[in-house]
N, C-alpha and C positions, 0 to 999 in steps of 0.2 A: 959362100955367104954362111956365118952362123946362124945360129936360133936368134939369138939375143938381137940381131941389128935386124931381121923379118919380123921381129912384135912390133919394133918402130914403124909407127906408118906415116911421121912427114916431120924431120929433122928441123925443117923453118920456121915461119911464124903463125901456122897453123892450130895450130892450138891456142893460141892467142886470140885470132880470128874467131876461133869457133865458140871463143870466153864470152868474148863481144856479143858475137851475133844471140846465144843465149842472153846475153842481159840486155840485149834492145828488146829482143822478143818477149823479154819479160817484161819491159815499160810497157807496151802497145799494150799487151792483157791487163797490167793495172790500169790504163785510163780505160779498156772494156770496162771494166771492176769498174770504173768511179762512175759512168756512165748509168749503167745498171742500180747503180748505189742512185746514183742524183734521181733516178728516173721512179725507182722506188719511195723517195724520200718527197717526192714532191707533186707525188699520184693524190687522187681525190682517194679518202679513206672508206675499205669499202665496209660490207656489213659481212663478207664473204669467208671470213677468218679459217683456218685451217683446224685451227689448237682453240677451241677455248679458251680465257684467262688471257692467252699473248697478245695483246696490242698491235697490230701492224704486218700480224703474219697471215699474210694472203699469197696471193700466187705471188702477186710482187716480192712481196720478202720473200719467198720463198729462191727463186731465182736470184737475191742478191746473195740471200744465204749462199748456194751453188757454186755462186761467180768467186766468193772469197774464198771458198773451201779448193776450189782449181786456183786458184790462184795463189793462196797456199804450197799445194801440193808443189806447183809449178817452181815457185824459189826454191822450194827444196832439192828437185831435179837440179835445177840452174847452180844451186852451191855445191849439191853433191857433186856436180859434172864438171865443176869450175877447180874442186880439189880432184879429183881424179887426171884434169888436166896439168898440175902444178906436180905435182907426182910423175909424171911419162906422158907420152900415146898414146897408150891403147885404147885401144876401138871401144865406142858407147856399151856396153850392156844389154842387153835384149827387153831385160826388165824395165831397166830406168827406162828405153825405148818406148814401154807400152803401156808403162805411167804416165809417161809426158803424152803420150796419145789420146788416152782417155781423158787426162783433162784437160786436153786441149778441142777434144769433139765434143768436151761435155760444158765447157766455157762459152763453146759455139751454140750449141744447144741449148742455150742458158739463157744466150746475147738475142738470140731468136724469139726464143718465148716472153722472157722483158719486153721485148717487142710487141711482137702480137697480142701479150695480157694488157700493155699498156696502153695499146692503139685502141 
């Protein structure tokens, strides 16, 4: 077995299925993001502003901004991984998995915080 053949993980449809799974995951995260934004936009204005002079930047606003940041990071990860899978079947780089994990955990924590603060 030559070294180049050992680098190919699955010559079948696995890269296409992986790309579709990453896109479905991103879609579900966008839905969570939209729920957080809706919660923020429909909440009663509070006097507990974190930054004076920026209306609406209360705890709900911070949750909404964090959710948007996590979703943007994950969209970049999905785009990068899709490009990698179009060029070959190499394994996912550890740095890409670490960034993805941090963003997903951050988005989950943001969703929990938005529910707790909004309730």
